[in-house]
N, C-alpha and C positions, 0 to 999 in steps of 0.2 A: 503494500498498500505506500503511495507516494502522495503528501501532500505538497500544493505549491501555492501560493497566497496569491499568483500572479491569475491564475486559470478562474474565469467566471464562469458560471454556467446561468441563463436566465430561468428564475424559478418558471415564469409563463411558459418559456418551451420545454421545460422539464413536464408541466401539466400537460401541454398539448400531445407531447407523442407519447406519454404516457394512458392518455385517454386513447388516443386513436391504438395502440395496441392492444387496450383490453376489449375495445369494440371489436376488434377480428375476433377473438375466442368468447365474445359475451353469451355464444348459444352453449359451450360446452360446459358453462361452471353455473353454479347459482351463488358463489360467495367469493369475493376478493379479498385476502390479506396480503396489506403491502406492508414491507417493512423497509425499515430505515436503517441503511451502512454505520449510522452516527450513533446508533443502543448497542455495540456489541455485547453487553453485559445483561440484554433481555433475555430470559431463559423462557423456553420452548413450552415450559409447565404454564407460565405467565398467560402466553398466548393460547393455549389450551382452554384456560380458563375464563378469558374474553370471548373465545367462540363459543363455549357452552352458554355464558348470560347472553350472546348475542343471539343466539334460536332461541332460547328461551322467553326473552323478551319481545321477538316478531319484531325487528326492530329494523330498518335498512342502511343503518350507520353506527359504527361504533368508534368511538374518540377516547383515547385514553387521557389521562390526567393525572397531576401530582399536588398534593395539598402542600402549600409550602406558608411559611409564617412569618407575615411582614408588617412593617411597619407605613401606611401609605402616609406621603407626603401630599398635603394638601394646599400649602403656601397660608393658609389662614391664620388669623391672631392667634396666639400659644400663651397660653399661662406658664408664667416661667419654673416654677412649680412642678406642672406638668413634663417639662421640657426636661428639668434635671433628675426628677422619677421616672421617666419614660414612658411612654404612652402603651398602651395594651398592643399586643401584635393581633393582625387580623388572620384569619385561617383564608387562604385564597386558593380556589382550583386552578390550576395552569395547564393549558393543553400541550402535549408533548407530541413529537413526531416520529415516537420511536416504530409506531406501525398505526394503521387504520384496520378497521373493517367493513369492506360496502358489499352492499347487494347489488347482484348483478342487473337487477331489474334499473339500479340509478343511470348503467351505461347503454348508451346503444348508437349505432352510427357516428362514432368519433365526438359525441356531444352530451354532455349531462344532459338528461332528460328531466332532471326535478330536483329541488333542495329534498333535505330530510331532515329532522329534529334526530340530533344526535341520542344515544344511548352513550353516557360517560361512565367508563371502566378506570376506576381510581387505583394507581401504580405506586410503589414504595417510592416514598419522597427521595430516597436514596440513590433511584436509577440517574443512571449519568448519561447524558446526550454530550456526544463533542461536537461542542460549539470556538473552542479554544485552543490553543496548545498546551494549557494548564489542562482540561479537558482529556484534552489526548495523553498527556503525561499520567495524569488519574488513572485511565482507564487501562493503561498498561502495567500499572503497578497491580490492579484490582485482576486484571486476567492472568498476570502469573503468579498471585495469591494459590498456596496452598493449604487445606483444612488439616489442623495438626487437633488431635483428640487426646487430651489427659484423661486417662480413668486413675481414679485416686480413691483412699481411702482414708478415715478419720473418725475415730470413736474414742470413748473412753480407754478402752484397752492399747489400742495402738497410737493416740495422741494425734499432732498435727504436725508431725516433722514432715511426713508425705504431701500433706498440702502446701506447706510454707516451700517446700524443693520445688512442685511444680509451679506454683506462684511465682518464684524467682526467676524460672527458666522463661514462663510466659510471658512477664515484664518484658523480657529481651525480644521476644520475638515480634516487630512491631510489621512487617511484610506480609504475615500469613493471619488468617482464619485462627482462631484459637477456640476450642468448647471443651466443657470439662463433664465428665460424666462420672456418677457415683451409685451404687446401691443406697436404697430406702434406709437402709441399718447405717447408715453414714450421716449420722445427724450433726455430729462435730463437723464433718467435712461441707455438709451443707450451710452450715451455719456462717461458717469462715469465708466460701466463697460468694456470699448471697450481699457481701459487702462490697465486691468488686465487678466490674461491668463485662463480667464475661458469660456468654451463653452457657448455661447448664443443665443437662439433663439428669432426671431421677428414675433411676429405674428398679424394677424387682429383679433378684436375682437369676431366675431362670430365664430373663428377657433382656439381659443387659448384654449381651456377646451379638444377639441379631439387631440389635438397636442401635451399635457400634458400626456393624456393617452398612445398616440401613443407612447412616450419617455420609457414606462415601470417603470416608477420611484419606488423605495421601500420606500420614503417620501417625502411629499410636504408640503414646506414649505411658507406659503402665506403671505404676507407682502403687500398687497395691499388695505388696510385700509377694509370697510365692503364687509363683502361675503355675496350671496346668499346660501339660503338653498338645492336648486336643486344641486348647484355647487361641495358643502361638501358631500352633499349624495353621488352623483354619484362617487367621488374619494373614499368614504366609501364603494359603493357598489363592488368595483374592489381591494377591501382589501389593500387599500391604507393608511396606517398613516397619520393624517393631524396635522402641527400646524401651528395656525395663531397667529399674532400680528397685535395689534389695532384693532380690528375687535369687531364692535359693530350693526354689521347687523346681519339679520337673520340665517345666517350659522354658529355663533360664538357657538352655542350651541350643533354643530354638530360634531366638530372637536374633534379630540381626545384632542389636548389644545391649549387653547386660551389663550393667554398671552397680556393682558390690565395692560401693567407698567405706562402710564401714567395717569391711571386713578385711584385714591387711594379709591374712594368709589363706589360698586360694582353697575349697573345700570339694570344687565341683571342677570336673576336666571341660573345658569347652575353649579356643580360640576367642571365641566371640565374646569372654565375659572379663571385665575390667576390674581389678581389684585393689583397695588400698586407697592412703589419705592422698593420694595425687590427685583422685579423681571427687574430692569432697569439695564442695563449694559455698561459700559463705551468702548468706542474705545480703538484698543491698544495702541494708542500715552500717551494716560493719565495712562497707568500704569507705567510708568517710571517718570512721571512729577513732580514738587514738589508744593504741594500746598501753597499756597502763606502766608505769615506772617503778623501778623496786623503793620500798619504803622500810625503814627499819624495824620500826611499830606498826604491828596490824591495827587499824582503827575502824576496820569495816569488813563485815561478812556479808556474801551474799548468798541465799537459799532459792534457789530454782530447780524445779523438777519435772519438766516438761509441761505441756499443754495442759494434760486432764490429770498427772500425778493422780494414777488409780490407786496406788497404796498408800497416799496420802502421807507422803514423808514428809511434807511441810509443816504439820501439827507435830509430828513423831518429833524430828531434827528439832524444831524450834524449843522445843520442853528440854530436849537434852542440853543443848547450847547456852541457852540463855542465863544460866547463874555463871557460867565462868564467861560469858561475854560482859555482862555487868560489872563482874570483878576488874576485870581488864579494862572496862570502856571502850569496848567494842560495838560500834552500831552494829545494827542487823537489816538488812534489807532482804524483805519476802517477797517474791515475784510468783505468781501464780497466771494460768492462763484463763481461755476462754471454757476449757473442759473441764475446769474444776468445781466440783459438785460441793463443797464443803467449805463455800466461802462466809456462811454465818457463824458458824461454830470456830471457825479460825477467827473473824473478826472480835468475837467477844473474848477468844483467847488471848490476844493481842492487846484489848483494852484492858485486862486484868494485868499486863505485865507492869511493873514500875521498875525495876530495877535497872533496866538495860532500855536502849533508844531501838524502837523498830519501827521501819518505814515501808507499809504495807502498800504494793500494788498489784491491781487484776486486770488482766488483759490489757496493758498498755501499748502493745504493739513495739514499738523501739524500746528494746531491753539494752541496747548496748549505752547509752546513757549510764544507767546505772551500774553495767560494767567497769564503766571507766573511774569509776568511784572508789572500787573497791580493793582490798589486797589478794583475800581467800574467798573459796567458795565451796558450798558442797552442794551437789546436780546428781541428776539421772543420769544414764549413760546413756545417752542417743546424741544427738547433732549438739546437744548442749555444751557437751564435753570440750567439742572440737570449739566453738565457738569462745568459750572460757580460754582453751589454748591459743587460738587467736588474738585473745585480749592480756595475753601473760600473767594469767590466774591461775596459779597452782591452785588444785582442787580433790574434796574428798567427792568419790562417786559411788554411786551407788545405784545397782541393777533395778528394775521393776519385776523382770521376770527373765528364764533361762535364756528367749532370743536375745533379748536386750545383756546378758552378761556375755554372751559370744562375741560384744565387739570388744577388741583388745587393745584397740588406742590407748583407751586412759590406764597409764602404767605410769609407775614412779622413772620408768626410762623418756616417759613423754611429759613428764612435770607434773603428773597426777598421782593419788593414793586411790586405788581401788578397795571397793568394800563386799563386790560382789553382792549375792541378793539377800536381801535382808531379812535376818532372824531376829526375833526380838531381843533375848538378853546378849545371846555372843555379839551380834554385830554393835547394839548399843555399847560395849566396853570397848570394843575393838577402837569404833568412831572416835570418842572419847579421849582414848588416847593417842589417836592419829591429830584430832583438833588439837589439843594442847600443846605437841610437838609442833604442830605447822604454827602457830599462833606466839610460842615462847621460843624456839628454837630458830634464832636469825639465821645460821650458818646452812640449817637444813632447807629452809625453806628458800634460801639464796640459790641453792642448789638444781632445786625444783624449778624454781625461776629459770635460771641459765639455762635450764632443758628444754623447759616450754619456749620460751622466745623465740627460736627459729620458726616456729609453725605460721605460716602466711599461707590462707586459702583463697585469695580475692583473686588470682591469677587462673585457677582451676576451672572457673565458670567458663570464660574464652574456650577453652577446652572442649567443654561438653557443648556448646555452641557449636564449634567447629565440627562435631561427630552429627549433630542432629541437621547442619546445613548440609553435610556430603549426602545424608541420606535423603532429602530433599529433592538434591541437585540430579541425582541416579533415579 
């Protein structure tokens, strides 16, 4: 297709020649659909719906329209307050030239036999007709768009880490269409995604695979933990590229790429599986966060156990450390996520604490600002451990369950103190010993700080985005 601003065609000549041509075939057809080459994003399904409406109305002419909202300038006297406040927009129906449907009875002998009252058919207001170089550029961008489906999970048990990872990637993808799908039971995921302007589909477990295929994706990103081989094979059979995250299931080896960044040691054989911290990427908020500098005295502690904290470590650990923090004048920052279900009980307990300063935040979104203020932390053994490492914060790390306990990044070699899975009496004694040493033994904490300081995870996101783009190109 070539565009030259010097070429001009008379609209009258176009109409005259078109009517002349249609009159030669008018006896063969009852209806004519005239398509404009300047609306390349118009879908065939839209024309089919318009044709159904045309036949149902028994009209002889259908004109598509778009609804546009605008402020009409009249030139009349205006109130200054009204000008500053902005006048109300009016809804206008604007005729488009993307297509027309015409009954053959209106055409004959090279002339229009009669006029007709048109049936208006409303199109999506986002439909673009090429009328300028800018429209041309936008259409090219949209025609090259691919549809990417993020299938995610998020509930009290698995937390919100999968959703956060998917959202971090989705925010980086500006040239393609993003859609999220999840099962009905993932209420935490639904609540988290509802705050973003992404299309979201919620389906029953038995129908979700069919629904994903019906969406005709160009790429599926699964962040649902273990996948089945049948599910991944089914996607691949439809020539759909697949990327899986944190997948130790039978489907992991059948994806194009499986990224298990929370597992440093390979446990599944497969050339398509990428392992370890070099593939872990941080959320956007940490891009500009300032990693902590070492301080000889610990004056602040962070307690943070994921978006849901199903084990309610928050209250258990706060009870353990509050007296020791009071004696050492250590301020305690407590953060809980939007899936935490013990807010009222926690708030009541915090109100009764008088011997130590406790600052509590629930679902604040940006946690890096709090991390910038602390020297040590006690956390769960998920993505939070990596975020704390990125911020130079030596931490005591607890695992909610067996799967989380297989994450081996949180170790003393990497500047963390692992506690394993929580056991009521045993863990309490072990944790308090570690906490007292971490807050009093400056040399020991300095050693952990030096080990944790090299970790930075900002650049890894570009590595993952390159993998995604390579699949989209092929």
